C-alpha positions in Angstrom: 16.9 -13.8 -8.4 13.1 -13.5 -8.1 10.7 -14.7 -10.8 8.6 -12.3 -12.7 5.5 -13.5 -10.9 7.2 -12.7 -7.5 8.1 -9.3 -8.7 4.5 -8.6 -9.9 3.1 -9.6 -6.6 5.7 -7.5 -4.7 4.8 -4.6 -7.0 1.1 -4.9 -6.2 2.0 -4.9 -2.5 4.2 -1.8 -2.8 1.5 0.0 -4.7 -1.5 -1.3 -2.7 -0.3 -1.9 0.8 2.8 0.0 1.6 2.2 3.7 2.2 -1.5 3.1 2.8 -1.0 4.2 6.4 0.7 7.3 5.3 -2.2 8.1 2.9 -4.6 7.6 5.9 -2.6 9.9 8.1 -2.7 12.6 5.5 -6.4 12.0 5.0 -6.8 12.6 8.7 -5.3 16.0 8.2 -7.7 16.7 5.3 -10.7 15.9 7.5 -9.5 18.6 9.9 -9.0 21.2 7.1 -5.2 21.2 7.5 -2.5 21.4 4.9 -4.8 21.7 1.8 -1.9 21.5 -0.7 -0.6 18.3 0.8 -4.0 16.7 1.1 -4.8 17.5 -2.5 -1.6 16.0 -3.8 -2.2 13.0 -1.5 -5.5 12.4 -3.2 -3.9 12.4 -6.7 -1.0 10.2 -5.6 -3.2 7.8 -3.8 -5.4 7.4 -6.8 -2.4 6.8 -9.0 -1.0 4.2 -6.6 -4.4 2.4 -6.6 -4.3 2.2 -10.4 -0.8 0.8 -10.3 -1.9 -1.9 -7.8 -5.0 -2.7 -9.9 -2.7 -3.0 -13.0 -0.4 -5.3 -11.1 -3.3 -7.6 -10.0 -4.6 -7.7 -13.6 -1.2 -8.5 -15.0 -0.7 -11.3 -12.4 -4.0 -12.7 -13.4 -2.8 -13.0 -17.0 0.4 -14.9 -16.1 0.8 -18.5 -17.2 3.1 -19.3 -14.4 1.7 -18.2 -11.1 3.2 -18.5 -7.7 2.3 -21.2 -5.2 -0.4 -19.8 -3.0 1.8 -20.0 0.1 4.6 -17.9 -1.6 2.1 -15.2 -2.7 0.7 -15.2 0.9 4.2 -14.8 2.3 4.9 -11.8 0.1 1.6 -10.1 1.0 2.0 -10.9 4.7 5.5 -9.5 4.8 4.2 -6.3 3.2 1.4 -6.0 5.7 3.7 -6.6 8.6 6.2 -4.0 7.3 3.4 -1.4 6.9 2.1 -2.3 10.4 5.5 -1.8 12.0 6.0 1.5 10.1 2.7 2.9 11.2 3.1 1.8 14.8 6.5 3.4 14.9 5.6 6.6 13.0 2.3 7.1 15.0 3.4 6.0 18.4 0.8 8.2 20.2 -2.9 7.9 20.0 -4.5 10.5 17.7 -8.1 11.3 18.1 -10.2 9.9 15.3 -7.4 7.7 13.9 -7.2 4.0 14.5 
């Protein structure tokens, strides 16, 4: 079972890293004036996720028993790699203006 500190770091990653590529893809639609309902809800959801990530980081900063740095880096690195793989798979073709 994972420690509370590990869960908080993972929560911060879910809220701050995972789905960021999806938010960017939807923002790409917004820049082109497409799907206004989706892009508006994306703004609200993205803002909410950012607040959750910020909360998780602040909560972690208050913990007495923090993770060893290499463990925290491993959790964050795994989240970044998962998001990278998802985006590369979901957006397999080049889209103009998106990188």
